[in-house]
LOZARO-374531 format. One line per 8 residues: number of its first residue (from 1); their letters; for each residue x, y, z of C-alpha. Coordinates in nm, 4 decimals. Each point is the difference from the previous one (the first is absolute). Last residue first. Example, Ala and Ser with C-alpha at 12.3 -4.5 7.8 and 13.67 -1.06 7.14 Angstrom:
<atoms>
2 = sa = 1.3670:-0.1060:0.7140 | -0.1370:-0.3440:0.0660 $
</atoms>
This chain:
<atoms>
141 = aedkvkak = 3.3695:-0.1642:-3.6749 | -0.2638:0.1891:-0.1983 | -0.2511:-0.2832:0.0352 | 0.0532:-0.0140:0.3785 | -0.0478:0.3760:0.0303 | -0.3219:-0.0256:-0.2021 | -0.1258:-0.2906:0.2117 | 0.0711:0.1910:0.3230 $
133 = vdkaavaa = -0.1718:0.3097:-0.1366 | -0.3039:-0.2056:-0.0999 | -0.0107:-0.1694:0.3412 | 0.0207:0.3375:0.1735 | -0.2850:0.1312:-0.2153 | -0.2094:-0.3087:0.0741 | 0.0665:0.0374:0.3737 | -0.0881:0.3716:-0.0100 $
125 = aeeqkmis = -0.3244:-0.0774:-0.1820 | -0.0843:-0.2687:0.2567 | 0.0707:0.2385:0.2882 | -0.2160:0.2706:-0.1597 | -0.2819:-0.2485:-0.0580 | 0.0316:-0.1194:0.3606 | -0.0181:0.3625:0.1201 | -0.3236:0.0542:-0.1921 $
117 = rieeeiml = -0.1443:-0.3243:0.1347 | 0.0925:0.1118:0.3525 | -0.1765:0.3331:-0.0531 | -0.3151:-0.1715:-0.1244 | 0.0063:-0.2434:0.2919 | 0.0268:0.2883:0.2468 | -0.2961:0.1839:-0.1537 | -0.1977:-0.3253:-0.0163 $
109 = rfseqgfi = 0.0517:-0.0619:0.3723 | -0.1135:0.3529:0.0846 | -0.3078:-0.0323:-0.2235 | -0.0902:-0.3387:0.1512 | -0.0122:0.1514:0.3467 | 0.1806:-0.1820:0.2789 | 0.2583:0.2746:0.0389 | -0.2655:0.2674:0.0446 $
101 = hetaqkra = -0.3099:-0.1092:0.1915 | 0.0996:-0.3284:0.1613 | 0.3683:0.0682:0.0503 | -0.0629:0.3572:0.1110 | -0.2648:-0.1162:0.2489 | 0.2258:-0.2684:0.1452 | 0.2928:0.2397:0.0223 | -0.2208:0.2592:0.1750 $
93 = htyctsrd = -0.1234:-0.2591:0.2528 | 0.3509:-0.1117:0.0841 | 0.1201:0.3589:0.0183 | -0.2634:0.1065:0.2565 | 0.0067:-0.3148:0.2117 | 0.1847:0.1845:0.2758 | 0.3491:-0.0812:0.1243 | 0.1524:0.1590:-0.3109 $
85 = vaggilta = -0.1954:0.3211:0.0642 | 0.1324:0.0144:0.3557 | 0.3524:-0.0555:-0.1257 | -0.0457:0.2761:-0.2562 | -0.1000:0.2349:0.2820 | 0.3263:-0.0766:0.1790 | 0.2079:0.0318:-0.3176 | -0.1770:0.3212:-0.1016 $
77 = akgrdraa = 0.0632:0.1492:0.3440 | 0.3685:-0.0883:-0.0221 | 0.0329:0.1521:-0.3459 | -0.2005:0.3094:0.0887 | 0.2168:0.0779:0.3031 | -0.2293:0.0181:0.2970 | -0.2531:0.2722:0.0869 | -0.3015:-0.1706:-0.1600 $
69 = ltpdrrle = 0.0989:-0.3347:0.1510 | -0.0111:0.1556:0.3478 | -0.3812:-0.0254:-0.0123 | 0.0201:-0.3789:0.0547 | -0.3454:-0.1636:0.0052 | -0.1610:0.2983:-0.1726 | 0.2730:0.0011:-0.2668 | -0.0365:-0.3767:-0.0447 $
61 = advlkele = -0.3784:0.0321:-0.0375 | 0.0404:0.2805:-0.2544 | 0.2450:-0.2112:-0.2014 | -0.2363:-0.2989:0.0074 | -0.2963:0.2150:-0.1097 | 0.2045:0.1484:-0.2832 | 0.0985:-0.3486:-0.1121 | -0.3638:-0.1151:0.0115 $
53 = akfaigdq = -0.1073:0.3022:-0.2068 | 0.2735:-0.0730:-0.2557 | -0.1063:-0.3641:-0.0223 | -0.3675:0.0987:-0.0419 | 0.0938:0.2334:-0.2874 | 0.2064:-0.2752:-0.1569 | -0.2805:-0.2541:0.0332 | -0.2527:0.2438:-0.1477 $
45 = skefsrla = 0.2339:0.0411:-0.2961 | 0.1950:0.3160:-0.0837 | 0.3128:-0.1048:0.1911 | -0.0214:-0.3512:-0.1466 | -0.0093:0.1278:-0.3573 | 0.2916:0.2342:0.0707 | 0.1963:-0.2918:0.1494 | -0.0730:-0.2195:-0.3023 $
37 = qkrmadfk = 0.1166:0.2765:-0.2345 | 0.3160:0.0421:0.2048 | 0.0731:-0.3735:-0.0201 | -0.0705:0.0003:-0.3737 | 0.2405:0.2908:-0.0550 | 0.2625:-0.1589:0.2237 | -0.0152:-0.3276:-0.1941 | 0.0032:0.1820:-0.3343 $
29 = gskkfhel = 0.3194:0.1877:0.0892 | 0.2002:-0.1817:-0.2660 | 0.2404:-0.1292:0.2648 | -0.2709:-0.1999:0.1792 | -0.1443:-0.1741:-0.3055 | 0.3484:-0.0525:-0.1482 | 0.1166:-0.1655:0.3234 | -0.3132:-0.2180:0.0049 $
21 = vrketiah = 0.0518:-0.0976:-0.3639 | 0.3640:-0.0839:0.0674 | -0.0924:-0.2143:0.3014 | -0.2687:-0.1813:-0.1983 | 0.2533:-0.0663:-0.2761 | 0.2489:-0.1403:0.2500 | -0.2700:-0.2251:0.1420 | -0.0847:-0.1271:-0.3488 $
13 = aevqssag = 0.3652:-0.0812:-0.0733 | 0.0228:-0.1976:0.3261 | -0.3215:-0.1867:-0.0814 | 0.1253:-0.0715:-0.3510 | 0.2996:-0.1747:0.1500 | 0.3748:0.0286:0.0404 | 0.0107:0.3652:-0.0937 | 0.3159:0.0873:-0.1900 $
5 = nlism = -0.1825:0.1447:-0.2995 | -0.2163:0.2140:0.2326 | 0.3015:0.1320:0.1897 | 0.1674:0.1042:-0.3210 | 0.3226:-0.1498:-0.1303 $
</atoms>
């Protein structure tokens, strides 16, 4: 008996379907491709360029404040500099800008919706095929 057939409610069955669609979306590589596309768009935008400049300024300030960072192990130096960046408002501002200018765009939302619809069609086709196979096996028995 399948998980969907054993679901005690339509809500439970719907949640399982959402989980399967999300897994399919991630495993297909589409999620990573869209994420990379969004990052490239942000990097090329005025907000992305300003974010990079602010990061460089923060790194320079940390190196001036503690010149020994340049001579330390790269991993340790990166951790210390990363802490300084985390304490700043740099990431918060960049996230806000990315949300407003990339993730909040209608075109980005439509691209995701289109991909989800495609996955749903594939899931529905697979469910119909499985049902047909199950019915055929039952008829042959």
